[in-house]
N, C-alpha and C positions, 0 to 999 in steps of 0.2 A: 524468764531467766535466760541470760546469754550463755551460750556454750562456746567452747574454744573452736576456732576455725572461722569459716566464712559466714558472717552474720549480716542480714540485710541492712542493719543500721550502722555497721562498722565500716563506713566508706571512707573515713578520713584518716584511718590509721592512728599512729602514735601522736599524741598531742605535742605541739611545739613547746620546747623548753621554756620559752619566754612567757608563755601564757599559763603555765602550770599553777602558780600561786593563786591566780584568780579562779582558775578552774577548780582548784582544791576548795576554795571558800564557797563557790557556788554548789559544788557537790556536797560539801558538808551541810549546807542548809536544805538542799533539795532532797537529800536522801536520809535525813535524820530519822524519819519514821520507818525506813526500811533498812535499818543498819545491819541486819543479819542476812540480807540477800547477798549471796556470793556472785558478784558481778565482775567479769573480766572483760575489759574493753581492749580494742586494738585488734590488729590483724594477726592474732596468734595462731600459728599453723596447727592443724590437728596432729596429735602425736601419733607416730606409727604404732601399729599394734605389736610389732616385733622389731627387735634391734639385733644387730650382729655385734657381739661383744668381742673386742680384741683379746680379752683374756681367754675366751674359748679357742680362738685361733692359736694363741701361744701354747695352750695345753695340747691342742692337736699336733702342732709341730713338735712339742716335747715328747709326745707319745710315739710319733713316727720315728724320731731319733732314738728313743729308747728301744724300740723294736729292732732298728738297724744295729744298734750296739749289741743287743742280746744275740742276734743271729751271727754277728761278727765274732763274738766270744765263742759261740757254739761251733763256728766253722774253723777258727784258728787256734783255739785253746782246748783241743779235744782231750788232752790228758787231764787238764784241770776239771773239765765237766765230768769226766768219768770218775775221777776221785771224789768229787763232790757228791755224785749220785751214790757211790758206794758208802760214803760216810753217813748220808741221810738214811739210806736203806738199813744200815747197821744199827743206827740209833732208833729208828722207828720200829725195827723188828723186835725190840724188847718190850714193846707196849703190850699190855694184857689184851687177850682176845675179846673179853667182855667190853672193855673200853672202846675197842675198835668198832665193834658191832653197834654200840650205843651211839658213837659219833657218826657213823655212816647213816644210821636210820634217822637220827635227829637232823643231820644236814640235808638229807634227801627230802624230808618233809618241809623243813624250814625254807629251803631254797625255792620252793614253789609257793609256800604260804605267805612269806614276807612281801614279795612284790604284789600279790593279790590284796593283802591287807592294806598296803600303802595306797594302792589304786582306789580301794573303797573309801579310804579316808579322804583322798583328794576329790573324789566325785561328790562326796557329801559336802565338801566345802566349795563345790562348783569350780573346780580347777581341772576340767577335763582336757584342756589343751596340753597340760604337762603329761598326762597319760598318753595322749596321742604322740607326743614327741618321744616318749619312752618306748612305745610300741614300734615306731619307725626305726629308732636306734637299734632295738632288739632284732628286727628283721634284717637290717643292714649288717649287724654284727654276725648274724647266722650265715649270711652270704659270704662274708669275709673269712669265717672259719672254714667253710666248705672249700673256698678257693685255696686257703692255706694248706688244708689237708691234702688237696689234690697236688699242689706244688711240691710239698714235702715228699709225697709218695712217688712222684714221677720225675721231678726235675731237680730237687735240692741235692747238694753234695752229701756224701755219706756221713760226714762229720755232723752236719746239722740234723740229719735223720736219726743218727745215734743219740744225739742230745735230747731230741724231742720225743722219741719213741723207745719202746722196749718190748720184748716178747710178752704177749698177753698171758696172764695167769690161767685163763680159761682155755686158751688154745695156743700152744707153744709155737705153732707155725704162723700165727697172726701177730700183728703189732698193735700196740695201743694207739689211740688217736693222738696226733701231734697237738691238736687244740681241742679243748672240750666244747663240743657243739652246743651244749645246754648252758654251760657256765658263762661263756662270753656274752650271749644275749642277755642273761640276767644282769650281769655287771653293767652292760650298756644301758639297759632299761633303768636300773636304779640310779645310775649317774645322770642320765638325761632328765629324769623326773625331779632331780634335786634332792634325793633322799640323803645324800652325804652332807647337806647343809643343815640337817636337823639332828641334834646330838643323840637323841634316843634311837631314832631309826638308824643312824650311823653306827652306833654301838651294836645293834642287832645285826646289821649288815656285816661288820667285821667278824663277829662271832660265827655267823653262818659260813663265811668264806674260809675262815681258819679251820672249822670243823670239816668242811668238805675237802680242803686240801690235805688235812691230816689223814682222813680216812682213805683218800685215793692214793696217797703216797705209801701208806702202810700196806694196803692190799696189792700194791704193785701195778695199778692201772694208770699210772702217770709218772712223769719225771719232774724234777724241780723246774727245769727250763720250760716244760710244757705248761705248768701252772702259771709261771711268770708271764709267758707269752700270751696265755689266755686272758689274764687280767689286763695286760697292756692293750690287747686288741679291743676288748670291751670298753676300756676307758677311752681309747683314742677314737673309736667309732662314735661313741656318745658325744664327745666334744666336737667332732667333725659334723655330726648331725645338727647339734645345737647352733654351730656357726653357720651352717648352710641354710637352715630354715629360720634361724633367728630365735631369740628367747623372748618370752612375754615382756612387754615394756612396762616397767614399774616406775616410770617418771611421775613425779607429782604434777597434778593438774593445777590450773588456776584456783579452783575451789579448794584444793588441799592447801594452797598458799594462804588463802583467806582464813581458813580454819586455824592454820599454824600461827598466824599473826594474833589471833584472839587468845591463843594459849600463852602468849608472852605479854598480854596486857593491852594490846592495841584494839581499836574499834574501827576496822577498815570499812570503807564504803565501796570504792572501786579500785581496780588494779589494771593498769595498761601495760602491755608488753612493749618493751623498748625495741628499737631497731637492732637487728642482729649485728653484733660487732664482727669485724674481720676475724675469721678463724684461722688465719695463716700461721699464727704462732702456736698452733696445737689445738685450738678449739675448746680449751678447758676453762674459759673465763666465766662460764655460767650464764644463765638466762636472767635478764634484768627486768624489773617491773617498777613502774611509777605508781605508788599507792596513795590514795587520798583517805583521810581519816574523818570521823565525825567531828572531832575537835582536835585542834593542833595542826602543825605544819605537815605537809606531805612527806613521804618516805621514799627512799630508793632501796629496793630489796633485790638481793642477788640470790638465786637458787642454783645450787650445784648438786647434781646427782651423779651416780656412778657411771652412767653411759656418757654423759657430757665430759666427765673428768677423764675418761679413758680415751677420748678423741685425741689424736695426735700422739698416741702412745709409741708407735713405731718410729716416728721422727725423733721423739725425745730419747728413745732407747738408742738410736743411732748416734745422737749427740753425746750420750753418756759413754758410748763405746769409743767414739772418735776423739772426743776432747778430754783434756785432763780434768781431774776431779774438781778443781777450784772453778772451772768454767761451766759446770753443769749443775743441774739440780736433779732430784729423784725423778725417774721417769713415770712412776705411778705411786701416788700417795693414797692412804686410806682417807675416807671422808673426814674422819675425826682429825687426822693430821692436817688436812687441808684447811679445815675450819679453824683449828688452833693457830696455824701459821698465819692465816690472813688476819685473824683477830689480833695476834701479837704484833704484827707489822703495822696495823692500823693504829693501835695505841702507841707503839714506839715512834711512828712518824709524827704524830701530834705532839708527843712529849719532846721530840727533837726540835720543835718549832716550825715544822713544815706544814703547809696547807694540804690537808688530806681529808677525805670524807670521814666524818665522825661516826664510828660504829657504836650503836646504842643497844643492840640486842642480837643474840644468836639462838638458833634452835634447830632441832632435828625435825625433818618432815618425813617421819616413818624411818624404816631401816635403811633406805637407799638414797636419801637426799638430806641436805641441810640448807638452811637459809641464813643470810647475814643481813641485818637491817641497819641502814645508814640514814642519817639526816639528809634530806634532799639538798643537793648543791646547785643544780641547774647549770646553765651556761652551754658553751659549745666547745667541741674539741679543736685542737690546733689544726687538724686536717680539714675541718669545715670552715676555717677562717679564710677570708680573701687575703691576697698578698699585701694589700695596702693596710690591712688591719693589724698585721704583725709588725709592731713598732719596736724600736730599740729598747724602750722601757719594758715592753712585754718580754723581750729576749732576756734582759737582765733579771727580771722577776723570776723567770723560769730557772735561770742559773742559781738564784738565791735559794729556791726551794731545794734544788739538788745539793747545794752547799750545806743546807741545814741537815739533810739526811746524812751526808758524808761526815758531818761533824760528830755524829753518834755512830759511825761505822755501819750505816744502813745502806745496802745496795738495792736499788729498785729492780734491776735486771730487765726492764722492758720500757725504756724511755722512747717510745714511738709516738707518732702524732695523735693517735686516739687515746693515749694514756695521759695526755696533758690537756686539762680542762681549763677554760677561761670563763669565769662567771660574768654576770651582767655589769659588775663594777670594774672589770678588767683584771681581777685577781687570778693568779695562776694556781690551780689545784692539781696535785698529782694523784692519779687514780691507778687502779689495777696493781695493787701492791702484793697480790697473792704470790707472785713468783719471786718476790724479793728475799733478802737474807739479812739477818742481824749479825752483829759481830763479824762483818765481812772483812776479807783480806784486802790488801792494797790492789791486787790485780782486778778484783771484782769492782772496786770503786773506780779504777782507771777505765775499765770497760764501760761503765756507766757514762763517764765523761766522753769517751769516744763515740758511744752510741748517740748521745744527745748532740754532739757536734755534727754528726751526719744527718740526724733527723732535722735539725734546724737548717743545716746547709742545703738540704734539698728544697727548702722553702725560700730562703733569703740569700743563699750563696755563701761561699766560704769566707769572704772578707768580713761581712757583718756578723756572721756566727762566731768567728774567732775573736773579733773585737769585743763582743759582749761577754764571751767566756773569760777573756783576759781581764776585763774590768771587774769581774766578780771573783773568780778563782785565783787570779794571778798567773804570771807566765810560767812559774815552776810547775804548778799542778796541771796546766794545759800541756806543757811540753812532755810531762811524764806519761801522758796518754798516747803519745805517738806510736809506741810499739804495739798498742792495742788497736790501732787504726788499720784493720784488715778485715776482709769480708767475713771470715769465720767467726770473728768476735761480735758481729752485728746480728740483729734480729733477722728472722726469716723474711719478713715482709720488706725490710730495708735491703737485704741482699737481692730480692727479686726486683726492686725498683732500680738498683744500681745495674743489674744485668740488662734491664730494659733500656736504660739510658745508654749503656755501652753499645747495644745493638743499633740504636738510633744514630750514635756518633759514627759507627762503622758504615752505616748506610749513607750518611752525608759525605763521608770521605770517598766512598765508592762513586757516588754521583758526581762529585767534584772531579775525580780522575777521569771518568767517562766523558764529562763535558770538555775537559781540557784536551783529551785525545781527539774528540770530534772537531774542535775548533782549530787545532794545530795540524790536522791531517790534510795534505793537499789533495785537490781533485785529481782523479786519474787522467793521465795524458793520452789523448787519442790523436789519430792522424786527421787530415783535413776533412775527409768525409765522415769521420767518426765511426768507421766500420771495424777498425782493428787497432790495437795498441801500437804506439810508436816504439821502434827498436832503439834502445838507449845505447849511446856510445860511452866511452870511459868517463868523459867529463860529466855526462848526465848521471851516470851511476854515482859519482862523487857527490853530485848535488842531491841525489836521493838519500844517500847516507847522511849528508848534512841535515836534510829535512827530518830524517828519523831521529838524529841526535837532538834536534830542536824540539821534536815532539816529546822525547824522553825528558828533556829539561822542563818543558811545560807541565808534564805530568808530575814530576817531582815537586815543582813549585806549587802546583795546585794541591798536592797531597800535604805539603808542609803548611800551606795556608789554611787548609780545611781541618788539620789535625787539632783536636781539642783534648785537653787533659781531663781526666776523670776527677770527680769530686774529692776523693781521698787524697790525690796528689795536690790538688789546690789547697786543701786544709793543711797538709804538711808544709807546703811552701809558705803559707801565711804564718804558721807557728815558727818556722825556721827563721823568718825575718826578725823575730823578737829574740829567739833563742837558737842561734846558729849551731851551737854545740849540743843541741838536744838529740837524744838517741832516736834513730828512725828505723833501725833494724826491727822487723816484726818479731814479737815474742812468740815462743813456741807454745801454742795452745793445743795443738792436736796431739793426741796420744797415738792414734793410728791414722795415717794419711790414706785417703781413698786410693791413691796410686799403689801404696804398699799392700793394701787389702786386695786390690785387683791383681797385683803381681802374685800374691800367695794363692788366690783362687785360680788364676790362670796356670800357675805352676802345677797345682793339684790336677786340673783338668788335663793339661798336657801329659803329666805322668800317667794318668789313667788311660788316655788314648794310646800312649806309647806301650804300656804294659799289655793292654788288650790286644794290640797288634802283634807284639812280640810273642805272645802266648800261642798265636795261631801259625807261627812259622815253624816249618819242619827243617831244622838247621842241618840235620844229617845229610839228606840228599842235596841240600843247597850248597854245602861245603864240599862234598865229595865230587859233584858233577861240574863245578864251576871252573872256568879257565881264569886263573888268578891274574894273568897279565891283562886281560880285558877288564877284570874287576878293578885293578889299579887304575886303568885308563878312565873308567867310569867315575872313580873317586876323584881323579884329577879334574875332570870336566865339571863335576859337581862343585868342587872348591872354587874353580875359576868363575863359576856363575855369579858368585858374590862380588867379585871384582867388576864383572860386566854390569851387574845391577847398580853398583856405585857410579860407574861411568854414565849409565843411562839416566841417573838422577841428576848428577852434577852437570851434565850437558845442558840442562835447562835452568841452571842457577848461576846468574852472572856474578853474584857475590863470591867471595873467597871462602870456601869451606874445606876443612882438612880432609884429605882423601882417605887416609887410613881410618879415621873415625867414621867416615861415611861407610866404608867397608864393614866396620864393626856394627854399624846400625843395620846394614842389610843382613848380617848374621843374626842380630837380635830379631829381625823380622821373621826368621825361620821359627822362632819360639812364639811370636805373636800370632802368626797365621794358624798355629795349631789350636789356638783358643778363640779364634774369631774367623768369620767367613773370609776367604782369601781376598775378595774384592774390597774388604773394609779395613782389615788389620794393617796391611802394608801401607795403604794411603794415610791412615791416621798416624802411624809410626813415623813415616817420612816427613809428614807435615810438622809433627812435634819436634823432630830432630832439627829441621831447618830453622824453626823458630828459636830453639835453644842455641843454634849456631849463630844467631844474630840477624837472621832474615826476618823482615817484618811479617806479621801474621798473614796479611792479605797477599803479600808477595810469595810467601811460602806455599799458601794454598794454590796460587796461580802456577807456581813452578811445578808442583806435583800434578796439578791438573793438565798442564802442557805435556808433561812426561807421559801421563796416562793417555792423553789424546793421541800423541804420536805413536805410543805403543799400540793402541787399538788399531790405528791405521796400518802400521807395519804388520800387525798380526793378520789383519784381513787380507792385505796384499800378498803376504807370504803364503797364507792358506790357499788363495786362488792360484798363485804361481805354482806351488808344489802340487796342488790338485791337478792342474793342467798337465804338468810333467808326468804325474802318475798315470793320467789317462792316455798319454801318448807312448808310454813305455812299450806296450805290446802291439802297437799299431804302426804301420809303415809311414802313415801321414802324421801331420802335426795336429790333427783334429782332437779336441778335448773329449773326455769321456762323458757318458750320459749322466753320471753322478754330478760332475761339475756343472753341466748345463742345467740339471734339475735344481741344484743349489742356487744357481744364479736366478733362475725363474722364481724360486721360492722367495728369495730376497726381494726381487722386483715386485712380486705380489704384495708382500708385507709393506713395502714402501708405498705402493698405491693405496692400500687400505688405510695406512696412517695418514696420508695426505688428504684422503677423501672424507674421513670422519672428523668433524670439527673438534670434538672433545680431545681425541688423540692428537690431532695436529697442534692444538693449543698446548697440550701437555708437553709434547716433544719440543716445540719451539721455545717454550718457557725455560725448559731445562737446558737446551743447547745455548740459548741466549745468556743465561746466567753463567754457563761455563765459559763461553767466549768473552764475556765481559771482563773477566779477569785474565784470561789466557792471552788474548790478543795484545794488550799493552805489555805483557811480560815477554811475549815473543819478539817484540820490537827490541827489547834489551838484549835478547839472545842473538838476534840477527846481526847486531853490531859487532859480535864476536863470532865469526864463522867457525873458528876452531871449537868453540863450545858446542855449536850445533852438530858439527861432525862427531864430537865426542859423544853427545847424547844419542844420535842415530846409530853410530857405530856400536855403542854399548848395548842398544836394544837388539841389533842384529847379532852381536856376539853372545848376548844372553840367550837368545833363541838357539843359536848354534851350539852353545854349551849343553843345553838341555837335550837337544836332538842327538848330539854325539854321546851324551851320557846314556840315553835310552838305547842307542845303537850299540854302544859298548856292552850294555847289560844283555842285549839280545845275543851278541857274539860270545858272551861269556858262557852261554848255555846251548848255543847252536853250533852248526858247522856250515860248510859251504853249500850243502844241499838245502839247508833250511834258511838261508839268509834272504833278506829283503833289501830293496834299494833304499838309499838315504831319503829320496823323495817320498817314498811310502811311509817311512818312519816319521818324517817331518809332518806329513798330513795327519797321521795318527796323534802325534804329540800336540799339534796345534788345536785339533778338535778336542782332545782330552783336557788341555789347559783351559780352553774357553768354557767347557762345561764345568770344570772345577771352580773357575771364577764365579760362575753363575750359581753354583750350588750353595745352599745356606749352611752346609756343614763346615766345621773348621778345617781349613786346608783342603777343602773339597774331598774329604774322606769318604770313600765309597763310590762317589761319582767318577772320580778320576781313575781309580783302579779298574772299575767296570768298563769305562770307555776305552782305556788303553788296551786292556785285554781283548775285548771284542774287536777293536780296530785292528790289532795285530793279527788276530785270527782271520779277519776279513781280507787282509792283504796277502794271505797265504802262509802265515807262520803257524806251525803246529801248536796246539794248546799246551803240549808238554814243554815247549820252549817259551811261549808267550807268558804263561802264568808266573814262573820263577823270574823271568826277565823283568816283568812289571813289578814284582815284589822287590827285587834288588834295586830297581830304579827308585821306587818310593822310599825304600830304606835310606838310600844315599841322599835323596833330595828333600825328604820330609821328616822322617823319624829320627835318624841318627843326629842331624843337626839341632835337635831340640835342646839337648844339654848345653852344647856350646852357645846356642842362641839365648838360653836362660842366663848363662854366665855373662854374656855380652850385654844383655838387657839390664841386669843388675849393676854391672860395671858402669854402663853409660848413665844409669839412673843416679848412682852415687856421685858421678862426675858432673851431675846437673846437665847432661847432654840429652836427656829424655824427660 
């Protein structure tokens, strides 16, 4: 008997579709005498012993959120919690003493006996793995309760401690336990072993829990919040354990499939596992088998189980959140609902006159799987056909099938290449109807047309695709789908293909630009012996500028020639030739845009960081000791830095970009950098801003890259220059300090190491080459406008000067003449702190910058009593206080489509 997995005889895998009818006949005769042997052919992988259920993860997340909400209520609603406890104590205090004693005794005994009884029952049924899961969950829950008790006793706010504890009735000087150390492990154990899924055991479980909670509340050994927290911890730890170690796999095997087919009247001989379909659409399409029978034609059987159906749950949940209701389907259906939906759609498609697999039987395969039995169709998918096999007749036949579905308001929802089957006679058959919808609205039907236009366009091009659609559906129906022709309305695999093609187009454009730049660039002019460059006079300089302009024109021409339109634009143009007045504005399908969600999350993170920083500020000494004239100067320098940042960016952008809007974008950057690393957020924001301002994407990236590159060079040069000056301040000669010499030697050693190690050398060269590939042609544009370059470099120097002066003014606001330090020392400290802040992975360099600036100022001779408040004031003015204006500017620019 063949088992699932690697079998010595299963070397050829799944039989070819064209040979299956003959194979079926041979199998029917050869195996007639062994009809009841469960034989599963093909390379069917062994099923994993355990699976990680998305539902367990969702319950874990839900439990954690519930614990957070409970603690938040306990912390911020102290009056409500106290009133609730008093009401419960007053109500339970009227219970008879005899009832209290009986409830306490019964719950104490039952809470130990029920888990043991269930464990014995599972062991008798040879289900020891579940017991092991339950024991592990109980141990972990006990550890979590101990940690929670320790946290509440030593570190929790008083309001949380009051909500979870109260004076113990036995010892008025002691407090009750915040979490019940015995109850949480029992709940975790019973949840992990699956007791809650069995009605009788579930009823016993709830009775025991209610009795124990009642007796503990009445006797004063707990609080309502403590009981709720105990239940949530046990429940959360149980599902966290189940997701971490996995749940026992209950997927039906091939032998279960053969037995299930016999229960619905078939006499199977063999079953071959089909090739696994692309799981990009969520992975819930089921496992497919080709089954031969003793008598009659073969069958196609689809098996759907809970685990397979749950795959892609998070992607579908995100689609349900992000898209409007008409554009999505339920993220997770029950097996019964999935079975009924697919069966209904199969019957409805055939009744509409479309070619679809004929469903002849359905059945359950135990409590966790179902099967759908279809007549065998054979053939190949559209994706597997060669380009020359996709004829115009085949395209029109495909559109006829879709038209038949739409005539009865049936939406397919997944018209991709592997859902379109072509049989041996060339007839098109639409498969994978499970995700479809009956009585569909106009938008869903138009989305189907848009999806099929792109699916076919990827194979035969926009012209042939639109021509075939027009010949079958007519110009009006095709033109109506143009608002749906947007990536968000397409399938997941189609979007991935379009992104891949876009990257390939961008790479071809980049190669064309680099080639044009190399060909148009003149050779460097040397003197007669080639030892040194020739000194150019004014005429030669004009010739060089003319050559640079010619190179720029050559690059623009090469870019224009290499530019290719994407498939969606090509389809729109083909349709607009027939219907010039057709609507092309994309329909609003998104309920929540990713940008909006990111903005909300970023705003929450920024508010959190701001509040946590402000809570540690001692405003009394800060206000009483500050020199407000210098504080005003620091505010002025901080505000001026945004103008300088705009100059530093626009100096490397030859195109015309509004200056005030650029300043607003730099203000918005003060909000972005608080929710992203400093070296990432500003670059992404400026690149996006330039693209929205009309600069081509590649040129926008190159401009920001050039700005960053020049900024890095200026930063290093200024750090060396001010470091040199700092080292000569206290010496009569101009010899640099040992620190500067040590820094230079360290940099030299690092450069030697990088250049000597092949792997590091290749890594650095690749990164630098990719950077200069876009920056160098961009710099040619900037060099033709010297005023632009002066603006950019001047803006960088002004930006650094503003920050240095802001820090110096902050120091002077809390110091006097005896504690002052030189501007050169302040500049060195700032430049070092800014470099570390850019390298730190924390948003805005939080923590790293404050520590570096404080330590640096103390190292150059500033007392810590002055350095600490000065750094605090500086960070308030340059990082924290601009967060709110930055958030307002970010949202304003977003509404104006400038970001």
